[in-house]
C-alpha positions in Angstrom: -151.7 87.8 94.5 -154.2 90.7 94.5 -157.9 90.5 94.9 -158.0 91.0 91.0 -155.6 88.2 90.0 -157.7 86.1 92.5 -161.0 87.3 91.1 -159.8 86.5 87.5 -159.2 82.4 88.8 -162.4 82.3 89.4 -163.8 83.0 86.2 -166.1 81.8 84.7 -168.7 82.8 87.4 -172.4 80.7 88.1 -170.7 77.6 87.2 -172.9 75.5 88.9 -176.2 77.7 88.6 -176.2 77.7 84.6 -179.6 79.4 85.0 -178.6 82.6 86.5 -176.0 83.0 84.2 -178.0 82.7 81.3 -180.9 84.5 82.7 -178.2 87.6 83.5 -176.8 87.1 79.9 -180.4 87.7 78.6 -180.7 91.0 80.9 -177.5 92.1 79.3 -178.9 91.6 75.8 -182.0 93.7 76.6 -180.0 96.2 78.2 -178.0 96.7 75.1 -180.5 96.8 72.9 -182.5 99.4 75.0 -179.6 101.5 75.7 -179.0 100.8 71.0 -182.9 102.3 71.1 -182.0 105.2 73.4 -178.8 106.2 71.6 -180.6 105.5 68.3 -180.9 109.5 67.1 -177.2 110.6 68.4 -176.1 107.5 66.2 -174.6 108.4 61.9 -176.0 105.5 60.1 -173.7 102.1 59.9 -173.6 101.1 63.7 -175.8 98.5 64.7 -173.9 96.8 66.8 -172.0 98.9 68.9 -173.4 98.6 72.3 -174.1 94.7 71.5 -170.4 93.7 71.3 -170.0 94.7 74.8 -172.9 92.7 76.1 -171.5 90.0 74.7 -167.8 90.6 75.9 -169.4 90.7 78.9 -171.2 87.8 79.1 -168.4 85.7 77.6 -166.0 87.4 80.5 -168.4 87.1 83.6 -170.4 83.2 82.2 -168.0 81.4 80.2 -168.5 80.6 76.2 -172.0 79.2 76.0 -173.9 82.2 77.4 -171.5 84.4 75.4 -172.4 82.0 72.3 -175.8 82.8 73.4 -175.5 86.3 73.9 -173.6 86.8 70.7 -176.9 85.4 68.8 -179.2 87.3 70.5 -177.9 90.4 70.1 -176.9 89.7 66.5 -180.4 89.3 66.0 -181.8 92.2 67.7 -179.5 94.1 65.9 -180.6 93.0 62.7 -184.5 93.4 63.1 -184.2 96.5 64.8 -181.2 98.7 63.3 -179.9 97.5 59.9 -182.4 98.6 56.7 -184.5 97.4 56.2 -186.0 98.1 59.9 -188.5 95.5 61.9 -187.7 92.8 59.3 -185.0 90.1 58.8 -184.6 91.1 55.1 -181.2 89.4 53.7 -179.5 91.9 51.2 -175.9 91.7 50.3 -175.1 94.8 52.6 -177.0 93.3 55.5 -174.9 89.8 54.8 -171.6 91.5 54.8 -172.5 93.4 57.5 -173.7 89.9 59.5 -170.8 88.2 58.8 -168.7 91.0 59.9 -170.9 90.7 63.3 -169.7 87.4 63.4 -166.8 87.5 63.0 -165.5 89.7 65.2 -168.2 88.2 68.2 -166.3 84.5 67.7 -163.2 86.2 67.9 -164.3 88.3 70.7 -165.7 84.9 72.4 -162.6 82.6 71.7 -160.1 85.0 73.2 -162.2 85.1 76.3 -162.4 81.4 76.1 -159.1 81.1 76.1 -157.9 83.3 78.3 -159.8 81.9 80.9 -158.6 78.4 80.4 -154.9 80.0 80.7 -156.0 81.2 83.9 -157.8 77.8 85.1 -154.3 76.0 84.2 -152.6 78.7 86.1 -154.6 78.1 89.3 -154.2 74.5 88.5 -150.5 74.2 88.7 -149.9 77.8 91.5 -152.5 75.1 93.7 -150.4 71.9 93.0 -146.9 73.7 93.8 -148.4 75.1 96.8 -149.2 71.4 97.9 -145.3 70.7 96.8 -144.0 73.5 98.5 -145.9 72.3 101.6 -144.8 68.8 101.5 -141.2 69.7 100.9 -141.7 71.7 103.8 -142.7 68.8 105.9 -140.1 66.4 104.5 -137.4 69.4 105.4 -138.7 69.6 108.7 -139.1 65.7 109.5 -135.1 65.6 108.0 -134.2 68.4 110.3 -136.2 66.6 112.8 -134.2 63.4 112.4 -130.5 64.9 112.3 -131.6 66.2 115.8 -132.6 62.5 117.0 -129.2 61.6 115.5 -127.3 63.6 116.7 -128.3 63.5 120.3 -128.2 60.3 120.2 -124.9 59.8 119.2 -124.3 62.4 121.9 -126.0 60.2 124.6 -123.9 57.0 123.4 -120.3 58.7 123.8 -122.0 59.5 127.3 -122.8 55.8 127.6 -119.1 54.9 126.8 -117.2 57.3 128.6 -118.2 55.3 131.7 -116.6 52.5 130.3 -113.1 54.9 129.9 -110.5 54.0 132.7 -107.8 56.8 131.0 -108.7 60.3 132.5 -107.7 62.6 129.3 -109.6 60.2 126.5 -112.9 60.3 129.7 -112.6 64.1 129.1 -112.5 64.5 125.4 -115.5 61.8 124.7 -117.5 64.1 127.3 -116.7 67.4 125.6 -117.4 65.5 122.3 -120.8 63.8 123.7 -121.6 67.5 125.2 -121.3 69.3 122.1 -122.8 66.6 119.7 -125.7 67.2 122.3 -125.7 70.6 121.9 -125.7 70.4 118.2 -128.9 68.6 118.3 -130.6 70.8 120.4 -129.7 73.9 118.5 -131.0 71.3 115.1 -134.3 71.1 117.1 -134.4 74.9 117.7 -133.6 75.6 114.0 -135.8 72.7 112.7 -139.2 75.0 111.8 -136.2 77.8 110.2 -137.1 77.6 105.6 -133.7 79.7 105.7 -135.4 83.0 106.9 -132.5 84.9 109.5 -133.2 84.4 112.9 -134.0 87.1 115.3 -130.8 87.0 117.3 -131.5 88.7 120.7 -134.2 85.6 120.9 -132.3 83.2 119.6 -129.3 84.2 122.0 -131.3 84.3 125.4 -133.0 81.1 124.1 -129.0 79.3 123.9 -128.2 80.7 126.7 -131.3 79.8 129.2 -130.7 75.9 128.0 -127.4 76.4 128.6 -128.1 77.6 132.6 -130.5 74.6 132.6 -128.0 72.4 131.6 -125.2 73.9 133.9 -125.7 72.5 136.9 -124.6 75.8 139.1 -129.0 77.1 140.0 -126.8 80.2 141.6 -125.0 80.9 138.9 -127.3 84.3 137.3 -126.9 84.2 133.2 -127.6 87.7 131.7 -128.1 88.6 128.2 -127.9 92.0 126.4 -128.4 91.1 122.7 -129.1 93.9 119.6 -133.0 93.1 118.9 -132.6 95.1 115.1 -129.7 91.9 114.5 -131.1 89.0 112.3 -128.8 85.8 112.3 -128.1 83.8 109.3 -129.0 80.2 110.0 -125.3 79.2 108.5 -123.8 81.3 111.3 -126.0 80.0 114.3 -124.6 76.9 115.2 -120.8 77.7 115.3 -122.0 81.2 117.3 -123.8 78.8 119.6 -120.9 76.2 120.2 -118.6 79.7 121.6 -121.4 81.1 123.4 -121.7 77.3 124.7 -117.7 76.9 124.8 -117.4 80.6 127.0 -120.3 79.5 129.5 -119.1 75.9 130.3 -115.1 77.2 131.0 -116.9 79.9 133.0 -118.8 77.2 134.8 -116.3 74.9 135.1 -113.3 76.7 135.7 -114.1 80.0 137.2 -116.9 79.1 139.8 -115.3 75.5 139.8 -115.5 76.6 143.8 -118.3 79.0 144.1 -121.8 78.0 143.0 -122.9 81.8 143.1 -122.1 84.6 140.3 -122.6 85.9 137.0 -122.1 85.2 133.6 -122.9 87.9 130.6 -123.3 87.7 126.9 -123.4 90.6 125.1 -123.9 90.3 121.4 -123.8 93.7 119.2 -123.2 94.7 115.2 -121.8 97.7 113.9 -121.2 98.2 110.4 -122.0 95.2 109.4 -119.6 93.2 111.6 -121.2 91.5 114.7 -119.0 91.4 118.0 -119.8 88.5 120.6 -118.2 89.0 124.2 -118.2 87.1 127.5 -118.0 87.9 130.5 -117.9 86.1 134.1 -116.6 87.5 137.6 -115.4 84.0 138.5 -111.7 82.7 139.1 -110.4 84.2 135.4 -108.0 82.9 133.7 -104.0 83.4 134.4 -102.8 87.2 132.9 -100.8 85.8 130.5 -103.3 83.4 129.1 -103.3 82.6 125.0 -105.9 81.0 123.4 -103.6 80.0 120.5 -101.4 78.2 122.3 -104.4 76.6 124.2 -104.5 72.6 123.7 -107.8 71.7 125.4 -110.1 70.3 122.5 -113.0 73.1 123.1 -110.7 75.6 122.6 -109.5 74.5 119.7 -113.0 73.7 118.1 -113.7 77.3 119.1 -111.0 78.6 117.3 -111.5 76.8 114.3 -115.0 78.2 114.5 -113.7 81.6 115.1 -111.6 81.3 111.5 -114.3 79.8 110.0 -116.6 82.9 110.6 -113.6 85.2 109.6 -113.4 86.3 112.8 -111.4 86.7 115.8 -111.1 84.8 119.0 -109.7 86.5 122.2 -109.7 85.3 126.0 -108.4 87.6 128.5 -108.1 88.1 132.6 -111.3 90.6 133.2 -110.2 91.5 136.9 -112.3 89.7 138.8 -113.1 86.8 135.9 -112.7 86.3 132.4 -113.6 87.8 129.0 -114.2 86.5 126.1 -114.4 88.2 123.1 -115.4 87.2 119.3 -115.3 90.3 117.2 -115.7 90.3 113.2 -118.0 88.1 112.3 -119.2 89.7 108.9 -123.1 90.0 109.1 -125.8 91.7 107.2 -127.7 94.0 109.4 -130.9 94.0 107.1 -131.2 90.8 105.2 -133.5 89.8 103.3 -136.4 88.1 104.5 -138.4 86.8 101.5 
């Protein structure tokens, strides 16, 4: 909204100081009379109201209907007395009556139009204020919903982690543990996004915060985590959770398998965007996978989920030996490099 629009919404002015408004209106009338008197030699006969109409419109526009009516009456009397023959009298003839009726009609229309405009502006301002309050309330409710979803996801993850302790079967225990960890991760991501109103996220900040969170929960402080992310890329929120889960799976596998017997190492997470396609790589210098490893034949729950998420992103997921270590590549995620942020 421009400053001019805000000024229009404040009209009429001096609502709490009506005496001042009426005083300024009298000043407008006197100024119009003086100007008409000064220009009288330059005007041809028949223009008694020429300088008085602006005074009436200005008083109505600035101070409302009451001052406008006062200006209309006073200006009409001044024009009648000083500029309608016979001069300096209130004599009423047929031509004078026609002139006064014409003046009264024009002034009435002007005052009513200004009054209706101001009422419309007042209704518009009230509606805009109501919409702003509704939008603020909706945003609060949305953030509260996001907050509760995050809490519920983490609570379910914690319950699964507790249930895992009562399971004897090793495969089931591992599957429940993986599910619990992923639910808690989604909950943390949801909490990080809960202040978002749908606007794109800065990719470098999101990935850096995610990797920092994963490193803190990895249990091996000697492993160095490095992030290289394109600072110019904005990430749509609908891509955040699947991308984050794939990053989490790659880092978890590196810590669990690549550094199973080591406490030190390095994990590099790189994200870049070219030609509207995002590429994610996760490289570690751990033990690495077998040369014939095929991610599409892997049957672990985490990798099955990662494959499904990659398909949902219309991207390709590859895992290969890096010599040393392992290279995870997610290639071809469609993304608008210049999304709208309004």
